[in-house]
PALUMMAR-760455 format. One record per residue (C-alpha): residue number from 1; x, y, z. Coordinates in pm, 1 decimal. Example, Ala and Ser with C-alpha at 12.3 -4.5 7.8 and 13.67 -1.06 7.14 Angstrom:
REM PALUMMAR-760455
+-----+----------+----------+----------+
!   i !       px !       py !       pz !
+-----+----------+----------+----------+
!   1 !   1230.0 !   -450.0 !    780.0 !
!   2 !   1367.0 !   -106.0 !    714.0 !
+-----+----------+----------+----------+
This chain:
REM PALUMMAR-760455
+-----+----------+----------+----------+
!   i !       px !       py !       pz !
+-----+----------+----------+----------+
!   1 !  -3138.4 !    418.1 !   -763.5 !
!   2 !  -3217.3 !    721.4 !   -956.4 !
!   3 !  -2837.1 !    819.4 !   -889.5 !
!   4 !  -2716.5 !    492.4 !  -1041.7 !
!   5 !  -2940.6 !    515.0 !  -1351.7 !
!   6 !  -2829.9 !    865.1 !  -1410.5 !
!   7 !  -2464.7 !    766.5 !  -1381.5 !
!   8 !  -2510.8 !    479.1 !  -1617.9 !
!   9 !  -2679.4 !    711.4 !  -1893.4 !
!  10 !  -2378.8 !    939.2 !  -1835.3 !
!  11 !  -2146.7 !    655.3 !  -1904.7 !
!  12 !  -2341.3 !    551.5 !  -2198.4 !
!  13 !  -2309.2 !    881.6 !  -2352.1 !
!  14 !  -1958.7 !    939.6 !  -2258.6 !
!  15 !  -1861.4 !    585.8 !  -2431.9 !
!  16 !  -2058.4 !    687.0 !  -2735.9 !
!  17 !  -1843.2 !   1002.2 !  -2772.5 !
!  18 !  -1517.0 !    790.4 !  -2693.9 !
!  19 !  -1608.7 !    544.8 !  -2966.6 !
!  20 !  -1757.6 !    744.2 !  -3252.5 !
!  21 !  -1606.7 !   1117.6 !  -3193.7 !
!  22 !  -1817.8 !   1431.3 !  -3227.7 !
!  23 !  -2200.9 !   1355.9 !  -3245.5 !
!  24 !  -2485.1 !   1553.2 !  -3253.4 !
!  25 !  -2757.7 !   1538.6 !  -2963.8 !
!  26 !  -2979.2 !   1344.4 !  -3199.8 !
!  27 !  -2703.4 !   1083.1 !  -3297.8 !
!  28 !  -2624.8 !   1045.3 !  -2943.0 !
!  29 !  -2978.4 !    978.7 !  -2856.0 !
!  30 !  -3011.0 !    712.6 !  -3128.8 !
!  31 !  -2679.6 !    547.3 !  -3035.5 !
!  32 !  -2756.1 !    530.2 !  -2683.1 !
!  33 !  -3127.3 !    448.6 !  -2700.6 !
!  34 !  -3213.5 !    733.9 !  -2479.5 !
!  35 !  -3498.3 !    984.2 !  -2529.8 !
!  36 !  -3412.2 !   1318.7 !  -2702.7 !
!  37 !  -3534.3 !   1497.4 !  -2362.0 !
!  38 !  -3309.3 !   1285.5 !  -2157.9 !
!  39 !  -3017.1 !   1318.6 !  -2373.1 !
!  40 !  -3047.4 !   1681.7 !  -2413.4 !
!  41 !  -3062.9 !   1723.1 !  -2021.6 !
!  42 !  -2765.1 !   1492.9 !  -1946.2 !
!  43 !  -2551.5 !   1637.1 !  -2232.6 !
!  44 !  -2653.5 !   1986.3 !  -2091.4 !
!  45 !  -2516.6 !   1893.4 !  -1741.1 !
!  46 !  -2206.6 !   1732.3 !  -1897.9 !
!  47 !  -2147.8 !   2066.5 !  -2063.1 !
!  48 !  -2193.6 !   2266.0 !  -1753.8 !
!  49 !  -1932.7 !   2037.5 !  -1572.7 !
!  50 !  -1706.8 !   2066.2 !  -1876.9 !
!  51 !  -1693.0 !   1690.3 !  -1926.2 !
!  52 !  -1795.4 !   1757.4 !  -2305.7 !
!  53 !  -1800.5 !   2064.7 !  -2517.0 !
!  54 !  -1986.0 !   2172.0 !  -2819.6 !
!  55 !  -1827.2 !   2232.7 !  -3123.4 !
!  56 !  -1915.6 !   2414.4 !  -3462.5 !
!  57 !  -2064.9 !   2175.8 !  -3731.2 !
!  58 !  -1858.7 !   2075.9 !  -4026.5 !
!  59 !  -1915.2 !   2261.6 !  -4354.1 !
!  60 !  -2053.2 !   1926.2 !  -4500.4 !
!  61 !  -2325.4 !   1958.5 !  -4233.4 !
!  62 !  -2437.9 !   2290.4 !  -4367.9 !
!  63 !  -2583.1 !   2151.7 !  -4671.2 !
!  64 !  -2970.8 !   2233.3 !  -4716.3 !
!  65 !  -3189.0 !   2451.7 !  -4492.9 !
!  66 !  -3174.8 !   2540.8 !  -4154.0 !
!  67 !  -2901.8 !   2566.6 !  -3875.2 !
!  68 !  -2716.5 !   2257.8 !  -3852.0 !
!  69 !  -2678.8 !   2087.3 !  -3516.9 !
!  70 !  -2379.3 !   2134.9 !  -3293.0 !
!  71 !  -2149.3 !   1838.6 !  -3223.4 !
!  72 !  -2049.6 !   1742.1 !  -2884.0 !
!  73 !  -1696.2 !   1605.4 !  -2810.5 !
!  74 !  -1531.5 !   1502.3 !  -2496.7 !
!  75 !  -1341.3 !   1786.1 !  -2357.1 !
!  76 !   -959.8 !   1698.0 !  -2393.5 !
!  77 !   -869.3 !   1892.3 !  -2093.7 !
!  78 !  -1126.5 !   1757.3 !  -1846.0 !
!  79 !   -964.8 !   1540.0 !  -1585.5 !
!  80 !  -1214.5 !   1271.9 !  -1469.1 !
!  81 !   -994.6 !   1083.2 !  -1226.8 !
!  82 !   -684.4 !   1177.9 !  -1040.7 !
!  83 !   -429.3 !    944.1 !   -894.6 !
!  84 !   -194.4 !   1052.3 !   -605.3 !
!  85 !    103.2 !    845.6 !   -476.3 !
!  86 !    251.5 !    978.9 !   -160.9 !
!  87 !    587.9 !    825.1 !   -147.8 !
!  88 !    911.2 !    883.0 !     43.0 !
!  89 !    954.5 !   1264.4 !     38.8 !
!  90 !    759.0 !   1295.5 !   -290.5 !
!  91 !    395.2 !   1317.3 !   -416.1 !
!  92 !    322.9 !   1187.4 !   -781.8 !
!  93 !     15.5 !   1299.4 !   -942.4 !
!  94 !   -153.3 !   1148.2 !  -1268.3 !
!  95 !   -482.2 !   1281.9 !  -1427.7 !
!  96 !   -676.4 !   1059.3 !  -1662.8 !
!  97 !   -966.8 !   1174.3 !  -1903.2 !
!  98 !  -1284.3 !   1033.2 !  -1988.4 !
!  99 !  -1101.7 !    766.1 !  -2214.0 !
! 100 !   -874.2 !    676.6 !  -1926.9 !
! 101 !   -561.5 !    818.8 !  -2099.3 !
! 102 !   -331.2 !    997.0 !  -1877.4 !
! 103 !   -341.1 !   1365.6 !  -1977.8 !
! 104 !   -127.6 !   1532.3 !  -1740.6 !
! 105 !    116.5 !   1419.2 !  -1470.7 !
! 106 !    382.7 !   1580.2 !  -1230.4 !
! 107 !    552.0 !   1557.3 !   -888.6 !
! 108 !    659.6 !   1764.5 !   -595.0 !
! 109 !    882.4 !   1714.5 !   -305.5 !
! 110 !    799.2 !   1758.7 !     65.8 !
! 111 !    987.4 !   1737.1 !    391.6 !
! 112 !    973.6 !   1394.8 !    541.2 !
! 113 !    883.3 !   1550.5 !    893.7 !
! 114 !    600.9 !   1750.6 !    735.0 !
! 115 !    238.3 !   1711.4 !    876.7 !
! 116 !    -30.9 !   1553.9 !    638.1 !
! 117 !   -193.4 !   1894.8 !    620.8 !
! 118 !    129.2 !   2024.1 !    463.0 !
! 119 !    155.4 !   1738.5 !    228.9 !
! 120 !   -205.0 !   1775.9 !    125.0 !
! 121 !   -129.9 !   2128.6 !     37.1 !
! 122 !    159.8 !   2042.0 !   -173.5 !
! 123 !    -46.0 !   1806.8 !   -369.5 !
! 124 !   -308.4 !   2083.8 !   -431.6 !
! 125 !    -56.0 !   2321.2 !   -527.1 !
! 126 !     59.7 !   2056.7 !   -766.7 !
! 127 !   -268.8 !   2005.4 !   -923.6 !
! 128 !   -284.7 !   2382.1 !   -974.3 !
! 129 !     48.5 !   2382.2 !  -1143.3 !
! 130 !    -63.5 !   2121.0 !  -1392.3 !
! 131 !   -353.0 !   2325.3 !  -1484.1 !
! 132 !   -145.5 !   2620.3 !  -1559.9 !
! 133 !    113.9 !   2393.1 !  -1756.8 !
! 134 !   -125.8 !   2154.4 !  -1946.0 !
! 135 !   -461.5 !   2321.3 !  -1937.9 !
! 136 !   -616.6 !   2036.8 !  -1750.3 !
! 137 !   -912.3 !   2130.3 !  -1539.2 !
! 138 !  -1117.0 !   1959.3 !  -1262.3 !
! 139 !  -1460.7 !   2059.5 !  -1324.7 !
! 140 !  -1565.1 !   1703.0 !  -1425.8 !
! 141 !  -1382.5 !   1528.7 !  -1175.4 !
! 142 !  -1525.6 !   1192.1 !  -1052.9 !
! 143 !  -1283.7 !   1057.8 !   -809.2 !
! 144 !   -946.0 !   1069.5 !   -651.4 !
! 145 !   -737.2 !    763.5 !   -567.2 !
! 146 !   -466.6 !    821.4 !   -320.9 !
! 147 !   -163.9 !    585.7 !   -252.7 !
! 148 !    -61.6 !    586.3 !    108.6 !
! 149 !    279.1 !    498.5 !    217.5 !
! 150 !    358.7 !    218.3 !    471.3 !
! 151 !    129.3 !    -66.8 !    618.6 !
! 152 !   -208.9 !     31.9 !    556.8 !
! 153 !   -549.3 !   -145.4 !    516.9 !
! 154 !   -843.8 !      7.1 !    290.1 !
! 155 !  -1076.6 !   -167.4 !    554.3 !
! 156 !   -951.8 !     59.2 !    819.1 !
! 157 !   -813.0 !   -203.9 !   1055.0 !
! 158 !   -560.2 !   -122.4 !   1301.5 !
! 159 !   -182.0 !   -233.6 !   1244.2 !
! 160 !     17.2 !   -371.4 !   1537.5 !
! 161 !    359.5 !   -226.6 !   1539.4 !
! 162 !    586.1 !   -365.1 !   1817.6 !
! 163 !    503.8 !   -652.3 !   2036.1 !
! 164 !    295.3 !   -472.3 !   2301.6 !
! 165 !    140.5 !   -171.8 !   2146.2 !
! 166 !   -109.0 !    -68.8 !   1895.1 !
! 167 !     -5.8 !    193.4 !   1645.7 !
! 168 !   -278.3 !    393.1 !   1493.0 !
! 169 !    -59.0 !    628.0 !   1294.9 !
! 170 !   -128.4 !    480.8 !    960.7 !
! 171 !   -490.7 !    478.5 !   1011.1 !
! 172 !   -511.6 !    845.0 !   1163.8 !
! 173 !   -290.3 !    976.7 !    901.3 !
! 174 !   -495.5 !    813.1 !    612.6 !
! 175 !   -814.7 !    948.1 !    784.5 !
! 176 !   -654.9 !   1304.7 !    799.3 !
! 177 !   -541.3 !   1279.6 !    433.6 !
! 178 !   -876.5 !   1175.0 !    326.5 !
! 179 !  -1055.1 !   1466.4 !    515.6 !
! 180 !   -809.7 !   1728.7 !    350.7 !
! 181 !   -901.4 !   1613.6 !      6.7 !
! 182 !  -1279.9 !   1570.0 !     87.4 !
! 183 !  -1287.2 !   1946.0 !    197.1 !
! 184 !  -1092.2 !   2062.5 !   -118.2 !
! 185 !  -1294.8 !   1812.2 !   -370.5 !
! 186 !  -1651.0 !   1723.2 !   -336.3 !
! 187 !  -1584.9 !   1399.2 !   -505.4 !
! 188 !  -1538.6 !   1013.5 !   -342.3 !
! 189 !  -1185.7 !    961.4 !   -211.0 !
! 190 !  -1027.9 !    608.3 !   -217.7 !
! 191 !   -713.3 !    536.7 !    -20.3 !
! 192 !   -489.1 !    220.1 !    -38.6 !
! 193 !   -125.2 !    115.4 !     16.7 !
! 194 !     83.3 !    268.5 !   -244.5 !
! 195 !    290.0 !    -38.6 !   -311.1 !
! 196 !    -36.1 !   -257.8 !   -377.5 !
! 197 !   -137.0 !     11.5 !   -601.7 !
! 198 !    185.2 !     15.2 !   -802.6 !
! 199 !    152.6 !   -355.4 !   -825.8 !
! 200 !   -190.1 !   -333.5 !   -973.2 !
! 201 !    -56.1 !    -83.2 !  -1222.6 !
! 202 !    237.7 !   -313.7 !  -1334.3 !
! 203 !    -36.8 !   -605.9 !  -1367.0 !
! 204 !   -239.2 !   -409.7 !  -1573.7 !
! 205 !      6.6 !   -214.3 !  -1801.0 !
! 206 !    353.2 !   -327.9 !  -1727.7 !
! 207 !    364.9 !   -671.0 !  -1926.9 !
! 208 !    256.9 !   -788.8 !  -2266.9 !
! 209 !    -88.2 !   -838.9 !  -2129.6 !
! 210 !   -272.4 !   -819.5 !  -1787.9 !
! 211 !   -136.3 !  -1072.2 !  -1547.6 !
! 212 !   -385.2 !  -1278.8 !  -1382.2 !
! 213 !   -112.4 !  -1399.7 !  -1142.1 !
! 214 !    164.5 !  -1178.3 !  -1037.3 !
! 215 !    383.3 !  -1098.9 !   -740.3 !
! 216 !    510.7 !   -731.0 !   -722.9 !
! 217 !    784.8 !   -602.3 !   -483.3 !
! 218 !    880.6 !   -242.1 !   -430.8 !
! 219 !   1222.6 !   -153.9 !   -304.5 !
! 220 !   1222.2 !    192.1 !   -166.6 !
! 221 !   1286.7 !    338.6 !    182.0 !
! 222 !   1028.7 !     86.1 !    295.2 !
! 223 !    929.3 !   -238.9 !    126.9 !
! 224 !    578.5 !   -310.1 !     11.0 !
! 225 !    440.1 !   -542.0 !   -258.7 !
! 226 !    113.1 !   -640.3 !   -427.6 !
! 227 !    -29.8 !   -992.9 !   -502.3 !
! 228 !   -258.9 !  -1080.1 !   -807.7 !
! 229 !   -403.5 !  -1434.2 !   -760.6 !
! 230 !   -650.5 !  -1583.7 !   -983.1 !
! 231 !   -698.2 !  -1245.4 !  -1183.6 !
! 232 !   -810.2 !  -1059.6 !   -853.7 !
! 233 !   -577.4 !   -807.8 !   -676.1 !
! 234 !   -558.7 !   -955.0 !   -313.2 !
! 235 !   -591.7 !   -748.2 !     -8.4 !
! 236 !   -625.8 !  -1034.2 !    231.5 !
! 237 !   -862.6 !  -1101.8 !    518.4 !
! 238 !   -762.4 !   -777.2 !    704.1 !
! 239 !   -645.6 !   -558.3 !    420.9 !
! 240 !   -270.1 !   -587.0 !    459.2 !
! 241 !   -172.8 !   -864.9 !    189.3 !
! 242 !    166.7 !   -757.9 !     26.9 !
! 243 !    360.1 !   -663.6 !    324.8 !
! 244 !    652.7 !   -860.1 !    179.8 !
! 245 !    907.4 !   -662.7 !    359.6 !
! 246 !    813.3 !   -799.7 !    683.0 !
! 247 !    900.3 !  -1157.5 !    612.3 !
! 248 !   1201.5 !  -1267.1 !    803.7 !
! 249 !   1530.3 !  -1345.8 !    615.8 !
! 250 !   1783.1 !  -1304.5 !    897.1 !
! 251 !   1724.3 !  -1490.3 !   1229.0 !
! 252 !   1806.2 !  -1245.5 !   1520.3 !
! 253 !   1888.1 !   -980.2 !   1256.6 !
! 254 !   1859.2 !   -617.1 !   1299.7 !
! 255 !   1534.6 !   -492.6 !   1470.2 !
! 256 !   1263.0 !   -387.1 !   1224.1 !
! 257 !   1011.4 !   -108.1 !   1263.5 !
! 258 !    737.8 !   -394.6 !   1293.3 !
! 259 !    880.0 !   -503.1 !   1610.5 !
! 260 !   1048.4 !   -805.2 !   1487.0 !
! 261 !   1395.6 !   -871.6 !   1374.0 !
! 262 !   1566.3 !   -958.8 !   1040.4 !
! 263 !   1284.2 !   -858.3 !    821.0 !
! 264 !   1371.9 !   -812.0 !    442.0 !
! 265 !   1325.0 !   -456.1 !    499.0 !
! 266 !   1608.4 !   -433.4 !    730.1 !
! 267 !   1829.4 !   -579.9 !    441.3 !
! 268 !   1686.9 !   -457.0 !    108.0 !
! 269 !   1545.0 !   -100.5 !    198.4 !
! 270 !   1728.4 !    206.9 !     86.7 !
! 271 !   1834.1 !    285.4 !    429.4 !
! 272 !   1948.8 !    -51.9 !    505.6 !
! 273 !   2147.1 !    -71.1 !    174.0 !
! 274 !   2337.2 !    246.8 !    230.9 !
! 275 !   2398.1 !    130.1 !    594.1 !
! 276 !   2543.8 !   -181.4 !    468.1 !
! 277 !   2766.5 !     -9.7 !    210.5 !
! 278 !   2897.0 !    224.7 !    495.0 !
! 279 !   2967.8 !    -63.6 !    737.7 !
! 280 !   3182.1 !   -227.6 !    469.0 !
! 281 !   3381.1 !     69.2 !    386.4 !
! 282 !   3210.1 !    224.2 !     93.0 !
! 283 !   3000.7 !    504.4 !    221.0 !
! 284 !   2729.2 !    623.5 !    -25.6 !
! 285 !   2515.1 !    915.3 !     75.5 !
! 286 !   2209.0 !    853.7 !   -123.2 !
! 287 !   2076.5 !    692.2 !   -447.4 !
! 288 !   2247.5 !    905.0 !   -668.3 !
! 289 !   2585.1 !    815.3 !   -515.8 !
! 290 !   2481.9 !    435.0 !   -518.7 !
! 291 !   2384.7 !    458.1 !   -875.0 !
! 292 !   2754.8 !    621.8 !   -953.3 !
! 293 !   2907.2 !    360.0 !   -752.2 !
! 294 !   2725.4 !     82.8 !   -943.3 !
! 295 !   2820.9 !    225.3 !  -1278.3 !
! 296 !   3191.2 !    252.3 !  -1171.0 !
! 297 !   3178.7 !   -117.0 !  -1059.6 !
! 298 !   3280.9 !    -35.6 !   -674.6 !
! 299 !   3338.1 !   -413.0 !   -559.8 !
! 300 !   3202.6 !   -349.6 !   -206.6 !
! 301 !   2878.6 !   -187.3 !   -322.6 !
! 302 !   2856.9 !   -500.4 !   -571.0 !
! 303 !   2890.7 !   -734.2 !   -297.3 !
! 304 !   2618.5 !   -540.8 !    -86.3 !
! 305 !   2371.8 !   -552.2 !   -381.4 !
! 306 !   2447.9 !   -932.2 !   -450.1 !
! 307 !   2347.4 !  -1014.1 !    -94.1 !
! 308 !   2033.5 !   -780.0 !   -136.8 !
! 309 !   1944.0 !   -968.4 !   -435.0 !
! 310 !   1992.4 !  -1298.0 !   -272.7 !
! 311 !   1772.0 !  -1216.8 !     18.6 !
! 312 !   1495.5 !  -1045.2 !   -207.6 !
! 313 !   1520.4 !  -1379.0 !   -433.5 !
! 314 !   1474.0 !  -1619.8 !   -142.3 !
! 315 !   1161.0 !  -1445.3 !     -5.9 !
! 316 !   1024.2 !  -1425.0 !   -366.7 !
! 317 !   1099.3 !  -1774.5 !   -441.0 !
! 318 !    935.6 !  -1905.2 !   -155.9 !
! 319 !    626.7 !  -1710.3 !   -220.9 !
! 320 !    648.8 !  -1819.0 !   -578.6 !
! 321 !    643.5 !  -2181.6 !   -481.2 !
! 322 !    332.3 !  -2133.8 !   -274.4 !
! 323 !    145.9 !  -1888.9 !   -516.5 !
! 324 !    270.1 !  -2007.2 !   -862.3 !
! 325 !    263.4 !  -1665.2 !  -1030.9 !
! 326 !    296.0 !  -1605.9 !  -1399.9 !
! 327 !    523.1 !  -1293.0 !  -1343.7 !
! 328 !    732.1 !  -1175.2 !  -1052.3 !
! 329 !    811.4 !   -791.2 !  -1084.7 !
! 330 !   1066.4 !   -603.7 !   -873.9 !
! 331 !   1064.2 !   -244.1 !   -886.4 !
! 332 !   1100.1 !     90.5 !   -697.3 !
! 333 !   1386.8 !    355.8 !   -667.2 !
! 334 !   1654.9 !     80.4 !   -544.4 !
! 335 !   1601.9 !   -113.2 !   -848.6 !
! 336 !   1639.5 !    188.9 !  -1062.6 !
! 337 !   1955.9 !    266.4 !   -898.6 !
! 338 !   2091.1 !    -84.5 !   -901.8 !
! 339 !   1918.0 !   -282.5 !  -1179.1 !
! 340 !   2168.1 !   -585.6 !  -1098.3 !
! 341 !   1951.9 !   -664.5 !   -789.2 !
! 342 !   1697.4 !   -800.4 !  -1022.6 !
! 343 !   1941.8 !  -1015.2 !  -1206.5 !
! 344 !   2076.0 !  -1147.0 !   -856.9 !
! 345 !   1722.2 !  -1193.9 !   -734.5 !
! 346 !   1637.7 !  -1401.6 !  -1058.2 !
! 347 !   1911.0 !  -1653.5 !   -981.9 !
! 348 !   1795.7 !  -1700.9 !   -618.8 !
! 349 !   1438.3 !  -1747.0 !   -728.6 !
! 350 !   1528.9 !  -2010.0 !   -982.5 !
! 351 !   1718.7 !  -2190.2 !   -697.3 !
! 352 !   1402.8 !  -2188.6 !   -480.7 !
! 353 !   1152.0 !  -2275.6 !   -754.2 !
! 354 !   1022.1 !  -2646.8 !   -788.1 !
! 355 !   1210.5 !  -2771.5 !  -1110.5 !
! 356 !    915.4 !  -2758.5 !  -1353.1 !
! 357 !   1021.7 !  -2561.5 !  -1640.3 !
! 358 !    646.0 !  -2477.3 !  -1746.4 !
! 359 !    599.9 !  -2356.3 !  -1408.6 !
! 360 !    866.3 !  -2092.5 !  -1423.1 !
! 361 !    755.8 !  -1732.4 !  -1389.7 !
! 362 !    878.7 !  -1432.6 !  -1585.6 !
! 363 !   1098.6 !  -1250.5 !  -1357.5 !
! 364 !   1127.6 !   -884.3 !  -1449.7 !
! 365 !   1224.0 !   -529.3 !  -1348.2 !
! 366 !    911.0 !   -298.9 !  -1315.5 !
! 367 !    853.8 !   -136.2 !  -1670.4 !
! 368 !    647.7 !    151.2 !  -1553.9 !
! 369 !    769.5 !    484.3 !  -1455.7 !
! 370 !    752.3 !    691.7 !  -1120.7 !
! 371 !    401.1 !    729.9 !  -1167.5 !
! 372 !    298.6 !    380.2 !  -1124.2 !
! 373 !    125.5 !    410.8 !   -812.8 !
! 374 !    -72.7 !    709.3 !   -942.2 !
! 375 !   -187.9 !    501.4 !  -1219.9 !
! 376 !   -277.9 !    198.5 !   -987.0 !
! 377 !   -485.1 !    461.8 !   -779.1 !
! 378 !   -670.9 !    575.3 !  -1113.9 !
! 379 !   -746.3 !    197.6 !  -1188.8 !
! 380 !   -873.4 !    133.8 !   -832.0 !
! 381 !  -1110.4 !    436.7 !   -856.8 !
! 382 !  -1271.6 !    351.8 !  -1191.6 !
! 383 !  -1260.5 !    -40.3 !  -1114.7 !
! 384 !  -1236.2 !    -99.2 !  -1459.8 !
! 385 !  -1022.1 !   -387.0 !  -1443.7 !
! 386 !  -1106.2 !   -749.4 !  -1388.2 !
! 387 !   -834.5 !   -771.1 !  -1123.0 !
! 388 !  -1049.2 !   -551.6 !   -902.5 !
! 389 !  -1371.6 !   -779.5 !   -896.9 !
! 390 !  -1321.1 !   -874.1 !   -548.2 !
! 391 !  -1135.4 !   -537.4 !   -435.0 !
! 392 !  -1292.8 !   -407.2 !   -118.5 !
! 393 !  -1549.3 !   -151.9 !   -212.0 !
! 394 !  -1531.9 !    157.9 !      7.5 !
! 395 !  -1801.6 !    328.1 !   -183.5 !
! 396 !  -1601.7 !    514.5 !   -413.2 !
! 397 !  -1701.2 !    329.8 !   -735.0 !
! 398 !  -2054.6 !    270.1 !   -613.4 !
! 399 !  -2115.8 !    622.3 !   -504.0 !
! 400 !  -1969.8 !    831.1 !   -780.7 !
! 401 !  -2205.7 !   1127.8 !   -760.4 !
! 402 !  -2432.4 !   1239.6 !  -1050.4 !
! 403 !  -2420.3 !   1505.8 !  -1136.6 !
! 404 !  -2067.0 !   1529.4 !  -1033.2 !
! 405 !  -1955.5 !   1852.3 !   -840.0 !
! 406 !  -1703.6 !   2078.8 !   -935.9 !
! 407 !  -1401.3 !   2115.3 !   -734.6 !
! 408 !  -1283.6 !   2442.8 !   -570.9 !
! 409 !   -956.5 !   2432.5 !   -772.5 !
+-----+----------+----------+----------+
């Protein structure tokens, strides 16, 4: 209880500084309703952790006798929350300050066959690089959110891959990753599926306003998604809600890594699209080559992408009939390389929908950048969005320590 009260007092002081700018300790005490002694003690700890800094008083404050009181302000370089997205061969980092603004961001590559220890070390090096490049520091760090690639449940349940075996690699990899970060940073660590976190970010920041009902689909080297229903990010009973890539679109189609056949991932993932182009006589080596083929109007590539858009649209249209979303958002590297997929999917979705004009959702491409998963991880750690009111609580938000410990970075 003492920790919770202490953190509440800290939040009130930080909120006052966000809203009113530089304040003396006495002014803070008056604003938040704490005693001068308590205010002095808490602000002293916040200064020690570099969450806030003391600045010299303005000249106007020097009128009269005696030494004017120092003003306290938020440290503009203090990273309060770090969001990290481990995607296909790349880690993306975003750092938010006390006002929840992104003050530093960057990415780094890693080999696909690298161990999770190596990937964690690359992320640590990236965080250190951001310190050098931007001046951001982690002395006031409150928590870290991590987007984990592939099917993963924040509830820790096991995923069945294949028909007759239990694959624990996702759970074991997530556990290892959490341990590496916990050893490096003495703060709470939150993990979830990175596509679901990207969907959360799109629901909060991607449209004109936060969406209370949204379907998000990320087309990458794998396919994942996120569902916002009734103003809440849905994780499902076992924690795997949003695995849209494993809905069957072709009966007896290509074998999927989940053990089924004909999943959307076997048609609309990056490897599936590149393979389809090659089979039809238009070999493209990677996404850059695919983007160039789209720009040049290659007819074979165009035909492949129309088929992809149709498959995506049929799946999303079926979900839309059931869930009645306000928005359907399609993103990921494949959409960035071939935006026409969204247009084709929009047509297929329209065919699937019940013909009620007022029930038609907005269908759009994702509007956030590559740091969408990292941004969603920050939101999930802070739990400041109403979309997270029934989000599984693994203790990160509840147990943010007070005083917060310094990192070793």
